[in-house]
C-alpha positions in Angstrom: -8.6 -19.7 -3.8 -9.2 -21.2 -7.2 -6.6 -21.4 -9.9 -7.0 -22.8 -13.4 -4.3 -24.5 -15.5 -4.1 -21.5 -17.8 -3.3 -19.1 -15.0 -6.7 -17.6 -14.1 -7.2 -17.0 -10.4 -10.2 -16.4 -8.2 -10.1 -15.2 -4.7 -13.3 -15.2 -2.7 -14.2 -12.7 0.1 -11.6 -12.9 2.9 -9.0 -14.8 0.8 -5.5 -13.5 0.1 -2.2 -13.7 1.9 -2.2 -11.6 5.1 0.6 -9.3 6.0 0.5 -8.1 9.6 2.0 -4.6 9.9 0.9 -4.0 13.5 -1.0 -0.7 13.1 -2.6 -1.8 9.8 -3.3 -5.0 7.8 -2.6 -5.9 4.2 -4.0 -8.7 2.2 -2.2 -9.7 -1.0 -4.6 -10.4 -3.8 -2.3 -10.5 -6.8 1.5 -10.4 -7.2 3.7 -10.0 -10.3 4.1 -13.7 -10.4 0.4 -14.2 -10.9 -0.1 -11.2 -13.3 3.1 -11.8 -15.3 4.4 -8.5 -13.9 1.4 -6.4 -15.1 0.3 -5.3 -11.7 0.1 -6.1 -8.0 -3.1 -5.7 -5.9 -3.4 -5.4 -2.2 -6.2 -4.7 0.2 -5.5 -2.4 3.1 -7.5 -2.0 6.3 -6.2 1.0 8.3 -7.3 2.8 11.5 -8.6 6.4 11.7 -5.8 9.0 11.4 -3.3 6.5 10.0 -0.9 7.4 7.2 2.6 6.9 5.8 5.2 9.5 5.2 5.2 11.5 2.0 6.9 9.3 -0.6 7.6 8.6 -4.3 7.4 5.3 -6.1 10.1 5.6 -8.8 9.3 2.3 -10.6 5.5 2.0 -10.6 2.3 4.0 -10.8 -0.1 3.5 -7.8 -3.8 3.6 -7.7 -6.3 3.5 -4.7 -9.9 2.5 -4.8 -11.6 3.4 -1.5 -13.9 0.6 -0.4 -15.0 2.0 3.1 -14.4 5.1 5.1 -12.5 8.1 3.8 -8.9 8.9 2.9 -7.2 12.3 2.6 -4.9 12.1 -0.4 -1.8 14.4 -0.7 -0.6 14.9 -4.2 2.3 17.3 -4.4 1.1 20.3 -2.5 -2.6 19.5 -3.0 -5.0 17.7 -0.7 -8.2 15.8 -1.7 -10.9 14.2 0.5 -11.8 10.8 -1.0 -14.8 9.0 0.4 -15.8 5.4 -0.4 -16.2 4.9 -4.1 -13.3 7.3 -4.9 -10.5 6.3 -7.3 -7.1 7.9 -7.2 -4.3 7.4 -9.8 -0.7 8.5 -9.0 1.8 8.3 -11.8 5.3 6.9 -11.1 7.6 9.6 -9.8 4.9 11.8 -8.2 5.2 12.8 -4.5 2.2 11.6 -2.5 0.8 10.4 0.7 -2.5 9.8 2.5 -4.1 10.0 5.8 -7.2 7.9 6.9 -10.1 10.1 7.8 -12.1 10.0 11.1 -13.1 6.3 10.9 -11.2 3.1 10.1 -11.1 2.7 6.3 -10.4 0.1 3.7 -8.9 0.4 0.2 -7.5 -1.5 -2.7 -3.9 -0.6 -3.7 -2.9 -1.3 -7.3 0.7 -1.0 -8.5 1.6 -1.1 -12.2 3.9 -2.7 -13.2 3.8 -5.1 -10.3 5.6 -3.6 -7.2 5.5 -3.1 -3.4 4.5 -6.6 -2.1 8.1 -7.2 -1.1 8.2 -3.8 0.6 5.3 -4.7 2.9 6.7 -8.2 3.5 10.1 -6.7 4.5 8.4 -4.0 6.6 6.5 -6.7 8.5 9.7 -8.6 9.1 11.5 -5.6 10.4 8.6 -4.7 12.7 8.6 -8.3 14.2 12.3 -8.1 14.7 12.0 -4.7 16.5 14.4 -2.9 14.1 12.1 -0.2 12.7 13.1 3.4 12.9 13.4 6.2 10.3 16.6 4.9 8.8 15.4 1.3 8.7 12.2 2.4 6.9 14.2 4.4 4.4 16.5 1.4 3.7 13.5 -0.9 3.2 11.9 1.7 0.9 15.0 2.1 -1.2 15.2 -1.6 -1.9 11.8 -1.2 -3.6 12.5 2.0 -5.6 10.5 4.1 -3.1 11.9 7.3 -1.7 10.7 8.6 1.7 10.4 12.4 1.6 9.0 13.2 5.0 9.2 12.0 8.6 7.5 8.8 9.5 4.2 9.6 11.3 3.6 8.2 14.7 1.7 5.0 14.4 3.0 4.0 11.0 5.6 1.7 12.4 
């Protein structure tokens, strides 16, 4: 990583803080501290069929940019197939979820204003400590203004 005195930052391929979530991996590229709260950016690598429960971010919009593979995006009661090169924007307060397609896939997650890095850190800690169930996931989510609407799919935690 390269950082300048005036706050510019460069991450080269493979750089970023890793978060091990067992079934999937995150790499933190930018946090609110770096972007002065404007956005956070994470890279996710996820196995085929993987996906979180339906949920809402109450304090931040979320966007995905699909780098490899395919994601099925659920927005309200609609479903969209999104192959590599797709961009998805989800306003704050909108129910959504996703499922990875038939092959392992990789995407960028952007949250604006900056959000959710702490959620993934806390989720990783809970997983390491063996205290992850539906109630624990909902508690972690609430701390980060996220509301879990559906059951946790097998393989998410």
